[in-house]
C-alpha positions in Angstrom: -39.8 20.7 -74.6 -38.4 18.5 -71.8 -36.8 15.4 -73.2 -39.1 13.3 -71.1 -42.3 15.0 -72.4 -43.9 12.8 -75.1 -46.2 14.2 -77.8 -49.7 13.1 -78.3 -52.1 11.2 -76.1 -49.4 10.0 -73.7 -48.7 13.6 -72.7 -52.3 14.4 -72.3 -53.0 11.4 -70.1 -50.0 12.0 -67.8 -50.5 15.8 -67.8 -54.0 15.2 -66.6 -52.7 13.0 -63.7 -50.2 15.7 -62.7 -53.0 18.3 -62.5 -54.0 16.3 -59.5 -50.7 17.0 -57.7 -51.7 20.6 -56.8 -55.1 19.3 -55.7 -53.4 16.8 -53.4 -51.1 19.5 -52.0 -54.2 21.5 -51.0 -56.3 18.5 -49.8 -53.6 16.7 -47.8 -52.9 19.3 -45.1 -56.5 20.1 -44.7 -57.7 16.5 -44.3 -54.8 15.7 -42.1 -55.7 18.5 -39.8 -59.3 17.2 -39.9 -58.1 13.8 -38.6 -56.8 15.7 -35.5 -60.0 17.6 -35.1 -62.4 14.7 -35.7 -62.6 13.9 -32.0 -64.7 11.0 -31.1 -66.4 10.6 -34.5 -64.9 7.2 -35.3 -66.4 6.9 -38.9 -65.2 10.4 -39.8 -61.7 9.7 -38.4 -61.4 6.4 -40.3 -62.5 8.0 -43.6 -60.2 11.0 -43.1 -57.3 8.6 -42.2 -57.8 6.6 -45.4 -57.9 9.7 -47.5 -54.7 11.0 -45.9 -53.0 7.6 -46.6 -54.0 7.7 -50.3 -53.1 11.4 -50.7 -49.7 10.9 -49.1 -48.9 8.1 -51.6 -50.1 10.2 -54.6 -48.3 13.3 -53.3 -45.0 11.5 -53.0 -45.3 9.9 -56.5 -46.5 13.2 -58.0 -43.7 15.3 -56.6 -41.2 12.6 -57.8 -42.7 12.9 -61.2 -42.5 16.7 -61.2 -38.8 16.7 -60.2 -38.0 14.0 -62.7 -39.6 16.1 -65.5 -37.5 19.1 -64.5 -40.3 21.0 -62.7 -38.4 21.3 -59.4 -39.5 24.9 -58.8 -43.2 23.9 -59.2 -42.7 21.0 -56.8 -41.0 23.4 -54.2 -43.8 25.9 -54.6 -46.5 23.3 -54.1 -45.0 21.8 -51.0 -44.3 25.2 -49.5 -48.0 26.1 -50.1 -49.0 22.8 -48.5 -46.9 23.5 -45.4 -48.3 27.0 -44.9 -51.8 25.7 -45.4 -51.2 22.9 -42.9 -49.9 25.4 -40.3 -53.0 27.7 -40.8 -55.4 24.8 -40.6 -53.8 22.7 -37.9 -52.4 25.5 -35.7 -48.8 26.6 -35.1 -48.6 24.4 -32.0 -48.2 21.5 -34.3 -45.5 23.1 -36.4 -43.0 20.3 -36.0 -45.4 17.6 -37.0 -46.8 19.6 -40.0 -43.5 20.7 -41.4 -41.5 17.5 -41.1 -44.5 15.3 -42.2 -44.7 17.2 -45.5 -40.9 17.5 -45.8 -40.6 13.8 -45.4 -43.1 13.2 -48.3 -41.6 15.8 -50.5 -37.9 15.1 -49.9 -38.5 11.3 -50.3 -40.4 11.7 -53.6 -38.2 14.5 -54.8 -35.0 12.6 -54.2 -36.3 9.7 -56.3 -37.2 12.0 -59.1 -33.9 13.9 -58.9 -31.7 10.8 -58.8 -33.6 8.9 -61.5 -33.3 12.0 -63.8 -29.6 11.7 -63.4 -29.6 8.0 -64.3 -28.8 6.7 -60.8 -29.5 3.1 -59.9 -33.2 2.5 -58.8 -31.9 1.0 -55.6 -29.9 4.1 -54.8 -33.0 6.3 -55.4 -35.1 4.0 -53.2 -32.6 3.8 -50.3 -32.0 7.6 -50.4 -35.8 8.3 -50.3 -36.4 5.8 -47.5 -33.5 7.2 -45.4 -34.8 10.8 -45.8 -38.3 9.8 -44.9 -37.1 7.7 -41.9 -35.3 10.8 -40.5 -38.3 13.0 -40.9 -40.7 10.4 -39.3 -38.3 10.1 -36.4 -38.4 13.8 -35.8 -42.2 13.8 -36.0 -42.8 10.8 -33.7 -39.9 10.6 -31.4 -41.6 12.6 -28.6 -44.7 10.3 -28.7 -43.0 6.9 -29.0 -42.7 6.6 -25.2 -46.4 7.7 -24.8 -47.5 5.1 -27.3 -45.4 2.4 -25.6 -46.8 3.2 -22.2 -50.3 3.1 -23.6 -49.7 -0.4 -25.0 -48.5 -1.6 -21.6 -51.3 0.0 -19.7 -53.9 -1.4 -22.1 -52.5 -4.9 -21.8 -52.5 -4.7 -18.0 -56.2 -3.7 -18.0 -56.9 -6.6 -20.4 -55.1 -9.0 -18.0 -57.0 -7.7 -15.0 -60.3 -8.2 -16.9 -59.3 -11.6 -18.3 -57.9 -13.1 -15.0 -61.3 -14.0 -13.5 -62.4 -15.4 -16.9 -59.4 -17.6 -17.1 -59.9 -18.8 -13.6 -63.6 -19.4 -14.2 -62.8 -21.5 -17.3 -61.2 -24.1 -15.1 -57.5 -23.1 -15.6 -55.2 -23.8 -12.7 -53.4 -21.0 -10.9 -50.1 -22.0 -12.6 -51.8 -21.9 -16.0 -53.3 -18.5 -15.4 -49.9 -17.1 -14.3 -48.3 -18.6 -17.4 -51.0 -16.8 -19.5 -50.3 -13.6 -17.7 -46.5 -13.9 -18.1 -46.8 -14.6 -21.8 -49.2 -11.7 -22.4 -46.9 -9.3 -20.6 -43.9 -10.5 -22.7 -45.9 -9.9 -25.8 -46.9 -6.4 -24.6 -43.3 -5.5 -23.8 -42.2 -6.6 -27.3 -45.1 -4.7 -28.9 -44.1 -1.6 -26.9 -40.5 -1.9 -27.9 -41.1 -2.0 -31.6 -43.4 1.0 -31.7 -40.6 3.1 -33.5 -40.2 0.4 -36.2 -43.9 0.1 -36.7 -44.4 3.8 -37.3 -41.4 4.1 -39.6 -42.4 1.0 -41.6 -45.9 2.4 -42.0 -44.5 5.5 -43.6 -41.9 3.6 -45.7 -44.7 1.3 -47.0 -46.5 4.4 -48.3 -43.2 5.6 -49.9 -42.6 2.1 -51.4 -46.1 2.2 -53.1 -45.3 5.7 -54.5 -41.9 4.4 -55.7 -43.4 1.5 -57.6 -46.1 3.8 -59.0 -43.4 6.1 -60.3 -41.8 3.3 -62.3 -45.2 2.1 -63.6 -46.3 5.5 -64.9 -43.2 7.5 -65.6 -41.1 7.4 -68.8 -38.1 5.8 -67.2 -35.5 3.6 -68.9 -37.3 0.3 -69.8 -34.5 -1.9 -68.3 -34.6 0.1 -65.0 -38.4 -0.2 -64.9 -38.3 -4.0 -65.5 -35.7 -4.5 -62.8 -37.9 -2.7 -60.3 -41.2 -4.2 -61.3 -40.3 -7.9 -61.7 -40.9 -9.2 -58.2 -39.1 -12.5 -58.8 -35.8 -10.7 -59.1 -36.0 -8.6 -55.9 -33.1 -9.3 -53.6 -31.3 -7.5 -50.8 -27.8 -6.2 -51.5 -25.0 -7.9 -49.6 -23.8 -4.8 -47.7 -27.1 -4.6 -45.8 -25.8 -7.5 -43.7 -23.4 -5.0 -42.0 -26.1 -3.1 -40.0 -27.8 -6.5 -39.3 -24.6 -7.8 -37.7 -24.0 -4.6 -35.8 -27.6 -4.7 -34.5 -27.3 -8.4 -33.5 -24.1 -7.5 -31.6 -25.9 -4.6 -29.8 -28.8 -7.0 -29.0 -26.4 -9.5 -27.3 -23.8 -7.2 -25.7 -25.5 -3.8 -25.2 -27.6 -2.4 -22.4 -31.4 -2.0 -22.3 -31.5 1.1 -24.6 -29.2 -0.6 -27.1 -31.3 -3.7 -27.2 -34.4 -1.6 -27.9 -32.7 0.2 -30.8 -31.3 -3.2 -32.1 -34.7 -4.8 -31.9 -36.3 -2.1 -34.1 -33.5 -2.1 -36.7 -33.6 -5.9 -36.9 -37.4 -5.9 -37.3 -37.2 -3.4 -40.2 -34.4 -5.3 -41.9 -36.3 -8.6 -41.4 -39.3 -7.2 -43.3 -37.1 -6.5 -46.3 -35.3 -9.9 -46.1 -38.8 -11.5 -45.9 -39.8 -9.8 -49.1 -36.6 -11.1 -50.7 -37.2 -14.5 -49.4 -40.8 -14.5 -50.9 -39.3 -13.3 -54.2 -36.9 -16.3 -54.2 -39.7 -18.7 -53.3 -41.9 -17.3 -56.1 -39.0 -17.5 -58.6 -38.4 -21.2 -57.7 -42.1 -22.0 -58.0 -42.2 -20.4 -61.4 -38.9 -21.9 -62.5 -40.2 -25.4 -61.8 -43.6 -24.6 -63.2 -45.5 -25.5 -60.0 -49.3 -25.2 -60.6 -51.0 -22.1 -59.2 -53.1 -24.2 -56.8 -50.1 -25.8 -55.2 -48.4 -22.4 -55.0 -51.3 -20.9 -53.1 -51.3 -23.9 -50.8 -47.6 -23.4 -50.0 -48.2 -19.7 -49.2 -51.1 -20.6 -47.0 -48.8 -23.0 -45.1 -46.2 -20.2 -44.7 -48.9 -18.0 -43.2 -50.4 -20.4 -40.8 -46.9 -21.5 -39.6 -46.6 -18.1 -38.1 -43.2 -17.1 -36.7 -41.6 -20.3 -38.1 -42.7 -19.4 -41.6 -41.7 -15.8 -41.2 -38.3 -16.8 -39.9 -37.7 -19.3 -42.7 -38.6 -16.7 -45.3 -36.3 -14.1 -43.7 -33.5 -16.7 -43.6 -34.0 -17.4 -47.3 -33.8 -13.7 -48.1 -30.6 -13.4 -46.0 -29.0 -16.3 -47.8 -30.1 -15.0 -51.1 -28.1 -11.8 -50.6 -24.9 -14.0 -50.6 -25.8 -16.1 -53.6 -26.8 -15.9 -57.3 -29.5 -18.6 -57.6 -31.5 -16.8 -60.2 -30.8 -17.3 -63.9 -32.1 -15.2 -66.8 -33.0 -11.5 -66.4 -35.9 -9.4 -65.3 -36.6 -8.4 -68.9 -37.1 -12.1 -69.9 -39.4 -12.7 -66.8 -41.5 -9.6 -67.7 -41.9 -10.8 -71.2 -43.1 -14.2 -70.0 -45.6 -12.5 -67.6 -47.0 -10.3 -70.4 -47.1 -13.1 -72.9 
C-alpha cells in the first residue's frame, strides 16, 4: 500500500473524491466544447462557463493528488483520454487550444503532486505549476490577444460616440467633453494592453484554488500545510524583486512593445504583492487585537480608496519581502484560529 494511503474511513472518503477525477476528465472537454457551440444562448453559455471553471479547478487538484499518491500512470491515461475526447467533440481545427488547455491543467497539477511527493518546498511547487500553466495559456491565447485588444478599443470608441451627445446635452462644456473622451481612451488603451495579464491571471487563479485545495485535503506534512494555509504568514520571496526591477527598466527605457510586456509583468507581480500586503495588514490587526468591526471598516476604506489603496497595499507587500516583521510561526497562528 502506498505510504500516503491511510486505512479506514479517511481512505474511503478521499477515495470517493478521487473517483470524481475520471468523471471530471470526461465532462470537462465535452462541456468546454459546448461553450464554443452554445452560440447566442447566453444562459447556456454562462452555465457551461461556470461548470468549466469548477471542473478545471477540480481536475487540477485531482491530478495533483493522483501524482502525489504515486498514480502517475492513471493521471497520464486520464488526461490523454480527455485530450482525445476534446478533439473529437470540439473538432481538430481547435487542436492547439484543446491540447494546450488540458496540458496546462494537467502539467500544473501534476508538477505540484510530483514535487510535493519528493518533499520539495510548497513555494517551489507553486511557482513551477504557475510557470508551466502560464506557458500553456500563452500558447493558447497568444493568437487572440491582439483580437481581444482591438475589440476593447472598438467597443470603447462606439461607447464614446454614443456618449458624446449625452455629455453635451448634460450641460458639459466642449473642453469637459474632450477631457472625458481623452480619459476614456486612455483607460481603453490600458485595458487593451493588459489583456495578456488578465487571461494569464484568470488561469493562475484557478490553479491557486486547486493548489490550496490540495493542501487542505491531501495527507501532506502538517508543517507544510500550515505554512501554506495560514494567510497571515504569506509573503513574497525577496528574489521576485529582480523581474520587477527589470520590468520597470523596460517600462522606462524600452520601446512600445517592451512597455506592453513590462506592463503585463508588473500587473501580475503587483497582484501577488497586494496579497502579501493584505497578509501583513491582517497580521498586524490580529497582533494588536483590533476588533472585527474596525478591521472590516479598514478594509472597506482600502477598497473605496481605489488605486491609492491598491498601491499602498502593493508597496507594503514589496517592503515586506525585504523585512521580517512577523513573529511567531504559522503553526502557532493556526492553533489560535482553531482554538
